C-alpha positions in Angstrom: 41.5 -37.9 206.2 41.5 -36.0 203.0 44.2 -38.2 201.6 42.1 -41.3 202.4 39.0 -39.8 200.6 41.2 -38.9 197.6 42.6 -42.4 197.4 39.1 -43.9 197.5 37.9 -41.5 194.8 40.9 -42.3 192.6 40.2 -46.1 193.1 36.5 -45.7 192.2 37.4 -43.7 189.2 39.9 -46.3 188.0 37.4 -49.1 188.5 34.7 -47.1 186.6 37.2 -46.4 183.7 38.1 -50.1 183.6 34.4 -51.0 183.4 33.8 -48.5 180.5 36.8 -49.9 178.6 35.5 -53.5 179.1 32.1 -52.5 177.9 33.6 -50.8 174.9 35.7 -53.9 174.0 32.7 -56.1 174.5 30.7 -54.0 172.1 33.4 -54.1 169.5 33.5 -57.9 169.9 29.8 -58.1 169.3 30.0 -55.8 166.3 32.9 -57.8 164.8 30.8 -61.0 165.1 28.0 -59.4 163.2 30.1 -59.0 160.1 32.2 -62.0 159.5 34.1 -62.4 156.2 32.7 -65.4 154.4 34.9 -66.9 151.7 32.5 -69.6 150.5 31.4 -69.6 146.8 27.6 -69.1 146.5 25.7 -70.1 143.4 22.1 -69.2 142.8 20.6 -71.4 140.1 17.4 -70.2 138.4 15.6 -72.9 136.4 13.5 -72.8 133.3 9.7 -72.3 133.3 8.9 -75.9 132.9 9.7 -76.5 136.6 7.1 -73.9 137.5 4.5 -75.7 135.3 5.3 -79.3 136.2 7.3 -79.3 139.5 10.9 -80.2 140.3 10.3 -84.0 140.1 8.0 -84.3 137.1 9.2 -81.8 134.6 9.3 -83.6 131.3 9.0 -82.0 127.9 7.7 -84.1 125.0 10.2 -82.3 122.8 13.3 -82.0 125.0 12.9 -84.8 127.6 13.2 -84.6 131.4 14.5 -81.5 133.1 17.2 -82.8 135.4 16.8 -80.1 138.0 18.2 -82.0 141.0 21.0 -83.5 139.0 22.1 -80.0 137.9 22.1 -78.8 141.6 24.1 -81.8 142.7 26.6 -81.2 140.0 27.3 -77.7 141.3 27.3 -78.9 144.9 30.0 -81.5 144.1 32.2 -78.6 143.0 32.0 -77.1 146.5 29.5 -74.4 145.8 26.9 -73.4 148.4 24.0 -73.9 146.0 20.8 -71.8 146.5 17.7 -72.7 144.4 14.0 -73.3 144.7 11.3 -74.6 142.5 9.4 -71.4 141.8 5.5 -71.5 141.9 3.5 -71.4 138.6 3.4 -68.1 136.8 6.1 -66.5 139.0 6.3 -62.7 138.2 9.9 -62.1 137.0 10.0 -58.5 138.3 8.8 -59.5 141.8 11.2 -62.4 142.0 14.2 -60.5 140.7 13.6 -57.8 143.3 13.4 -60.4 146.0 16.6 -62.0 144.8 18.5 -58.7 144.5 17.6 -57.8 148.1 18.7 -61.2 149.3 22.1 -60.9 147.6 22.5 -57.3 149.0 21.8 -58.7 152.5 24.4 -61.5 152.0 27.0 -59.0 150.9 26.2 -56.8 153.9 26.7 -59.8 156.2 30.3 -60.3 155.0 30.1 -62.3 151.7 32.4 -60.9 149.0 30.3 -60.0 145.9 33.0 -61.8 143.8 32.0 -65.0 145.6 28.4 -64.8 144.4 27.2 -66.2 141.0 23.7 -66.2 139.6 23.1 -68.8 136.9 19.9 -68.3 134.8 18.4 -70.8 132.4 15.6 -69.8 130.0 13.0 -67.9 132.1 15.6 -68.1 134.9 18.0 -66.2 132.6 15.5 -63.3 132.3 15.2 -63.2 136.1 19.0 -63.2 136.3 19.2 -60.2 133.9 16.6 -58.2 136.0 18.5 -59.2 139.2 21.7 -57.9 137.7 19.9 -54.6 136.7 18.4 -54.1 140.1 21.5 -55.2 142.1 23.7 -52.8 140.1 26.9 -54.4 141.5 29.8 -54.7 139.1 31.5 -57.5 141.1 28.8 -60.1 141.2 29.0 -62.9 138.6 26.1 -63.8 136.2 25.7 -66.6 133.7 22.9 -66.2 131.1 21.7 -69.1 129.0 18.9 -69.6 126.5 16.9 -66.4 126.6 18.6 -63.5 124.7 16.3 -62.2 122.1 14.4 -59.1 120.7 11.4 -59.9 122.9 13.5 -59.3 126.0 14.7 -55.9 124.6 11.1 -54.9 123.7 9.5 -55.8 127.0 12.0 -55.2 129.8 14.5 -52.6 130.8 17.7 -54.5 131.2 20.9 -52.8 132.2 23.4 -55.6 133.0 25.9 -55.1 135.8 28.8 -57.3 136.9 30.8 -60.0 135.2 28.6 -61.5 132.5 29.0 -64.9 130.9 26.6 -65.6 128.0 26.3 -69.2 126.9 24.1 -70.0 124.0 23.3 -73.1 121.9 23.7 -72.7 118.2 20.6 -74.8 117.4 18.4 -73.2 120.1 15.1 -72.2 118.3 13.2 -71.2 121.5 15.3 -68.8 123.6 17.5 -67.1 121.1 21.2 -66.9 120.7 23.8 -64.1 121.3 23.3 -61.6 124.1 25.3 -58.9 122.3 22.3 -56.6 121.7 21.5 -56.7 125.4 25.2 -56.1 126.2 25.2 -53.0 124.0 22.3 -51.5 126.0 24.0 -52.1 129.3 26.2 -49.7 131.2 27.5 -51.6 134.2 29.3 -54.6 132.8 32.7 -55.1 134.3 33.7 -58.1 132.2 31.8 -59.9 129.4 32.4 -63.2 127.7 30.2 -65.2 125.3 30.4 -68.8 124.3 28.6 -70.6 121.5 28.1 -74.3 122.0 26.7 -76.8 119.4 25.2 -79.9 121.0 22.4 -80.2 118.5 19.9 -80.4 121.4 18.0 -77.2 120.7 16.6 -75.6 123.9 17.0 -79.0 125.6 20.7 -78.3 126.2 19.5 -76.6 129.4 17.7 -79.7 130.6 20.8 -81.6 131.9 24.2 -80.8 133.4 26.2 -81.0 130.1 29.9 -80.3 130.4 29.5 -77.9 127.5 27.9 -75.3 129.8 28.6 -76.6 133.2 32.4 -76.4 132.9 32.6 -72.8 131.7 30.0 -71.8 134.3 32.1 -73.3 137.1 35.2 -71.6 135.8 33.4 -68.3 135.6 32.1 -68.6 139.2 35.4 -69.7 140.7 37.5 -66.9 139.3 39.9 -65.2 141.7 40.0 -61.4 141.7 43.4 -59.9 140.8 
């Protein structure tokens, strides 16, 4: 009789252990599904202020012409980027927006996206937002492209401490946003890699208004780099 009871006890214990093991494996499966490595290339495009003032479809400058916002996005999409962009509302606060963007990128990295696969491209006012995002994100592996807004006014009014891989592209004839980002670079402590390109299209600040190969091609190359 005792042997029968012992056998039943051992059987119940074995079944219970099997149940616990199954639950543990199921939990591990659930956890593994929560963080899935994502190898897509993500590109955040931050447009100039004229889109805030006039909208994505009707942004036309008397001086520089039409801002080809949608054409710029489609150009990046054709190069297999997951493009993330929005027409910001009028008078968007750059500090608030950069905080929001930095938090969004942190969440994306936490979900399984490699920081090397994330690029933030900023044009004019969007470039300032990109600088502040880089400062707040403080991740040396995320890529940034800064265009058309490096000047003394930025240094005097904002605390910029760039982090990550920084590509600066400026137009030699740009009389609005400024030129080289070297002064901002000198004040930054978290730059992993820095490159600067001067282009000369003769279009002044309007070089940002369309997907010119002069800035599109180096941007794509910068965003698609493969870590060694």
